[in-house]
TIVO-2410 file (N, C-alpha, C; in nm, 3 decimals):
# residues 80
REC num residu      c1      c2      c3 atome chaine
REC   1      M  -2.897   2.682  -1.815     N      A
REC   1      M  -2.879   2.544  -1.772    CA      A
REC   1      M  -2.757   2.482  -1.838     C      A
REC   2      S  -2.733   2.516  -1.964     N      A
REC   2      S  -2.620   2.460  -2.037    CA      A
REC   2      S  -2.488   2.503  -1.973     C      A
REC   3      S  -2.481   2.628  -1.926     N      A
REC   3      S  -2.359   2.678  -1.863    CA      A
REC   3      S  -2.326   2.599  -1.737     C      A
REC   4      R  -2.429   2.567  -1.661     N      A
REC   4      R  -2.410   2.488  -1.538    CA      A
REC   4      R  -2.360   2.347  -1.572     C      A
REC   5      N  -2.417   2.288  -1.676     N      A
REC   5      N  -2.377   2.155  -1.720    CA      A
REC   5      N  -2.233   2.156  -1.772     C      A
REC   6      D  -2.197   2.263  -1.843     N      A
REC   6      D  -2.060   2.276  -1.894    CA      A
REC   6      D  -1.960   2.286  -1.780     C      A
REC   7      K  -1.997   2.359  -1.674     N      A
REC   7      K  -1.911   2.371  -1.556    CA      A
REC   7      K  -1.887   2.234  -1.493     C      A
REC   8      G  -1.994   2.156  -1.487     N      A
REC   8      G  -1.982   2.022  -1.430    CA      A
REC   8      G  -1.887   1.934  -1.509     C      A
REC   9      W  -1.899   1.940  -1.641     N      A
REC   9      W  -1.809   1.861  -1.725    CA      A
REC   9      W  -1.665   1.912  -1.713     C      A
REC  10      G  -1.651   2.043  -1.703     N      A
REC  10      G  -1.517   2.100  -1.687    CA      A
REC  10      G  -1.453   2.056  -1.556     C      A
REC  11      R  -1.531   2.057  -1.449     N      A
REC  11      R  -1.479   2.011  -1.319    CA      A
REC  11      R  -1.443   1.863  -1.323     C      A
REC  12      L  -1.528   1.784  -1.388     N      A
REC  12      L  -1.500   1.642  -1.400    CA      A
REC  12      L  -1.370   1.620  -1.478     C      A
REC  13      F  -1.352   1.695  -1.587     N      A
REC  13      F  -1.231   1.684  -1.667    CA      A
REC  13      F  -1.108   1.723  -1.584     C      A
REC  14      L  -1.117   1.833  -1.510     N      A
REC  14      L  -1.004   1.877  -1.428    CA      A
REC  14      L  -0.971   1.775  -1.319     C      A
REC  15      A  -1.073   1.723  -1.253     N      A
REC  15      A  -1.050   1.624  -1.148    CA      A
REC  15      A  -0.988   1.498  -1.206     C      A
REC  16      T  -1.039   1.452  -1.319     N      A
REC  16      T  -0.985   1.332  -1.383    CA      A
REC  16      T  -0.842   1.356  -1.429     C      A
REC  17      S  -0.815   1.472  -1.484     N      A
REC  17      S  -0.679   1.505  -1.527    CA      A
REC  17      S  -0.584   1.511  -1.409     C      A
REC  18      A  -0.627   1.570  -1.298     N      A
REC  18      A  -0.543   1.579  -1.180    CA      A
REC  18      A  -0.509   1.439  -1.127     C      A
REC  19      I  -0.608   1.353  -1.122     N      A
REC  19      I  -0.585   1.215  -1.076    CA      A
REC  19      I  -0.489   1.144  -1.171     C      A
REC  20      A  -0.507   1.161  -1.300     N      A
REC  20      A  -0.420   1.096  -1.399    CA      A
REC  20      A  -0.276   1.146  -1.386     C      A
REC  21      I  -0.258   1.275  -1.366     N      A
REC  21      I  -0.123   1.331  -1.351    CA      A
REC  21      I  -0.057   1.277  -1.225     C      A
REC  22      V  -0.130   1.274  -1.115     N      A
REC  22      V  -0.074   1.221  -0.991    CA      A
REC  22      V  -0.039   1.074  -1.009     C      A
REC  23      W  -0.129   0.998  -1.069     N      A
REC  23      W  -0.111   0.853  -1.083    CA      A
REC  23      W   0.005   0.818  -1.176     C      A
REC  24      T   0.018   0.892  -1.287     N      A
REC  24      T   0.118   0.855  -1.388    CA      A
REC  24      T   0.251   0.928  -1.375     C      A
REC  25      L   0.254   1.043  -1.307     N      A
REC  25      L   0.378   1.119  -1.295    CA      A
REC  25      L   0.429   1.132  -1.152     C      A
REC  26      V   0.343   1.177  -1.063     N      A
REC  26      V   0.386   1.206  -0.926    CA      A
REC  26      V   0.418   1.079  -0.848     C      A
REC  27      L   0.327   0.982  -0.848     N      A
REC  27      L   0.351   0.860  -0.770    CA      A
REC  27      L   0.472   0.780  -0.820     C      A
REC  28      P   0.492   0.762  -0.951     N      A
REC  28      P   0.614   0.695  -0.996    CA      A
REC  28      P   0.741   0.771  -0.955     C      A
REC  29      W   0.736   0.904  -0.959     N      A
REC  29      W   0.851   0.984  -0.918    CA      A
REC  29      W   0.881   0.961  -0.770     C      A
REC  30      I   0.777   0.961  -0.686     N      A
REC  30      I   0.796   0.935  -0.543    CA      A
REC  30      I   0.852   0.794  -0.523     C      A
REC  31      G   0.800   0.697  -0.596     N      A
REC  31      G   0.847   0.560  -0.584    CA      A
REC  31      G   0.992   0.541  -0.625     C      A
REC  32      A   1.044   0.632  -0.706     N      A
REC  32      A   1.183   0.623  -0.750    CA      A
REC  32      A   1.281   0.690  -0.653     C      A
REC  33      Q   1.230   0.761  -0.554     N      A
REC  33      Q   1.317   0.828  -0.457    CA      A
REC  33      Q   1.389   0.723  -0.372     C      A
REC  34      P   1.515   0.748  -0.336     N      A
REC  34      P   1.596   0.647  -0.266    CA      A
REC  34      P   1.531   0.590  -0.140     C      A
REC  35      F   1.473   0.676  -0.056     N      A
REC  35      F   1.413   0.627   0.068    CA      A
REC  35      F   1.296   0.533   0.039     C      A
REC  36      V   1.210   0.573  -0.051     N      A
REC  36      V   1.093   0.491  -0.083    CA      A
REC  36      V   1.137   0.364  -0.156     C      A
REC  37      R   1.232   0.375  -0.249     N      A
REC  37      R   1.281   0.259  -0.323    CA      A
REC  37      R   1.342   0.157  -0.227     C      A
REC  38      S   1.418   0.202  -0.128     N      A
REC  38      S   1.477   0.108  -0.032    CA      A
REC  38      S   1.369   0.040   0.052     C      A
REC  39      R   1.265   0.112   0.085     N      A
REC  39      R   1.153   0.054   0.162    CA      A
REC  39      R   1.080  -0.052   0.079     C      A
REC  40      I   1.057  -0.022  -0.048     N      A
REC  40      I   0.990  -0.116  -0.138    CA      A
REC  40      I   1.075  -0.243  -0.153     C      A
REC  41      E   1.206  -0.226  -0.172     N      A
REC  41      E   1.295  -0.342  -0.185    CA      A
REC  41      E   1.299  -0.424  -0.056     C      A
REC  42      S   1.294  -0.355   0.059     N      A
REC  42      S   1.292  -0.426   0.187    CA      A
REC  42      S   1.166  -0.511   0.201     C      A
REC  43      L   1.053  -0.455   0.162     N      A
REC  43      L   0.927  -0.531   0.168    CA      A
REC  43      L   0.932  -0.650   0.073     C      A
REC  44      D   0.986  -0.630  -0.047     N      A
REC  44      D   0.998  -0.739  -0.144    CA      A
REC  44      D   1.087  -0.850  -0.089     C      A
REC  45      T   1.199  -0.812  -0.028     N      A
REC  45      T   1.293  -0.910   0.027    CA      A
REC  45      T   1.227  -0.994   0.136     C      A
REC  46      Q   1.140  -0.931   0.215     N      A
REC  46      Q   1.072  -1.001   0.325    CA      A
REC  46      Q   0.949  -1.077   0.279     C      A
REC  47      G   0.914  -1.065   0.151     N      A
REC  47      G   0.797  -1.133   0.099    CA      A
REC  47      G   0.666  -1.070   0.143     C      A
REC  48      I   0.670  -0.940   0.172     N      A
REC  48      I   0.551  -0.869   0.217    CA      A
REC  48      I   0.489  -0.795   0.099     C      A
REC  49      D   0.362  -0.822   0.075     N      A
REC  49      D   0.288  -0.754  -0.031    CA      A
REC  49      D   0.207  -0.642   0.033     C      A
REC  50      P   0.247  -0.515   0.016     N      A
REC  50      P   0.175  -0.407   0.080    CA      A
REC  50      P   0.031  -0.390   0.028     C      A
REC  51      A  -0.001  -0.455  -0.083     N      A
REC  51      A  -0.136  -0.445  -0.137    CA      A
REC  51      A  -0.229  -0.553  -0.081     C      A
REC  52      A  -0.176  -0.641   0.002     N      A
REC  52      A  -0.259  -0.748   0.060    CA      A
REC  52      A  -0.370  -0.686   0.144     C      A
REC  53      L  -0.489  -0.739   0.132     N      A
REC  53      L  -0.601  -0.686   0.207    CA      A
REC  53      L  -0.597  -0.725   0.354     C      A
REC  54      Y  -0.549  -0.842   0.382     N      A
REC  54      Y  -0.542  -0.893   0.518    CA      A
REC  54      Y  -0.403  -0.947   0.542     C      A
REC  55      Y  -0.360  -0.946   0.665     N      A
REC  55      Y  -0.227  -1.001   0.696    CA      A
REC  55      Y  -0.218  -1.148   0.658     C      A
REC  56      T  -0.331  -1.218   0.661     N      A
REC  56      T  -0.328  -1.359   0.625    CA      A
REC  56      T  -0.303  -1.381   0.476     C      A
REC  57      D  -0.312  -1.274   0.396     N      A
REC  57      D  -0.283  -1.283   0.253    CA      A
REC  57      D  -0.133  -1.282   0.225     C      A
REC  58      L  -0.052  -1.252   0.325     N      A
REC  58      L   0.091  -1.242   0.305    CA      A
REC  58      L   0.157  -1.379   0.310     C      A
REC  59      E   0.254  -1.399   0.221     N      A
REC  59      E   0.326  -1.527   0.218    CA      A
REC  59      E   0.405  -1.550   0.347     C      A
REC  60      A   0.447  -1.444   0.412     N      A
REC  60      A   0.530  -1.456   0.533    CA      A
REC  60      A   0.448  -1.495   0.656     C      A
REC  61      M   0.317  -1.487   0.650     N      A
REC  61      M   0.235  -1.509   0.770    CA      A
REC  61      M   0.244  -1.649   0.829     C      A
REC  62      P   0.243  -1.757   0.753     N      A
REC  62      P   0.253  -1.889   0.816    CA      A
REC  62      P   0.378  -1.903   0.903     C      A
REC  63      R   0.491  -1.851   0.853     N      A
REC  63      R   0.615  -1.857   0.932    CA      A
REC  63      R   0.603  -1.771   1.057     C      A
REC  64      L   0.548  -1.651   1.043     N      A
REC  64      L   0.533  -1.563   1.158    CA      A
REC  64      L   0.437  -1.621   1.261     C      A
REC  65      E   0.327  -1.680   1.213     N      A
REC  65      E   0.232  -1.742   1.305    CA      A
REC  65      E   0.296  -1.858   1.381     C      A
REC  66      S   0.378  -1.937   1.314     N      A
REC  66      S   0.444  -2.048   1.384    CA      A
REC  66      S   0.547  -1.995   1.483     C      A
REC  67      D   0.615  -1.885   1.450     N      A
REC  67      D   0.708  -1.823   1.545    CA      A
REC  67      D   0.636  -1.774   1.669     C      A
REC  68      V   0.521  -1.710   1.649     N      A
REC  68      V   0.443  -1.661   1.763    CA      A
REC  68      V   0.392  -1.778   1.846     C      A
REC  69      A   0.343  -1.884   1.781     N      A
REC  69      A   0.295  -2.001   1.854    CA      A
REC  69      A   0.407  -2.065   1.935     C      A
REC  70      A   0.526  -2.074   1.878     N      A
REC  70      A   0.640  -2.132   1.950    CA      A
REC  70      A   0.678  -2.044   2.069     C      A
REC  71      T   0.675  -1.914   2.051     N      A
REC  71      T   0.706  -1.822   2.161    CA      A
REC  71      T   0.603  -1.835   2.272     C      A
REC  72      L   0.475  -1.842   2.234     N      A
REC  72      L   0.369  -1.856   2.334    CA      A
REC  72      L   0.381  -1.989   2.409     C      A
REC  73      Q   0.421  -2.092   2.338     N      A
REC  73      Q   0.435  -2.222   2.403    CA      A
REC  73      Q   0.551  -2.220   2.503     C      A
REC  74      A   0.660  -2.155   2.465     N      A
REC  74      A   0.777  -2.148   2.554    CA      A
REC  74      A   0.756  -2.046   2.666     C      A
REC  75      H   0.683  -1.940   2.638     N      A
REC  75      H   0.660  -1.832   2.736    CA      A
REC  75      H   0.513  -1.793   2.732     C      A
REC  76      P   0.425  -1.863   2.803     N      A
REC  76      P   0.281  -1.839   2.795    CA      A
REC  76      P   0.237  -1.696   2.826     C      A
REC  77      D   0.313  -1.624   2.907     N      A
REC  77      D   0.275  -1.487   2.943    CA      A
REC  77      D   0.349  -1.382   2.862     C      A
REC  78      A   0.407  -1.420   2.750     N      A
REC  78      A   0.491  -1.330   2.673    CA      A
REC  78      A   0.418  -1.207   2.620     C      A
REC  79      F   0.294  -1.224   2.579     N      A
REC  79      F   0.224  -1.112   2.516    CA      A
REC  79      F   0.119  -1.046   2.605     C      A
REC  80      W   0.093  -1.099   2.721     N      A
REC  80      W  -0.009  -1.035   2.805    CA      A
REC  80      W   0.049  -1.003   2.938     C      A
***
């Protein structure tokens, strides 16, 4: 029984280590790549928070909603 329990702890340690390595080394490295860095800067410039849970959480949404409302008022059939 102890051997089985030790295997479980070993697997937990390996899984936790793998997640920690990906989180602390791999993801920051990917984020530093030119393509990803330019995308991140573009989102920052536009005021878009990619971690927002809902689109309504974004600072840019009130402006976008008013743009859509103005377009719908000027062209009622624009989106359908």
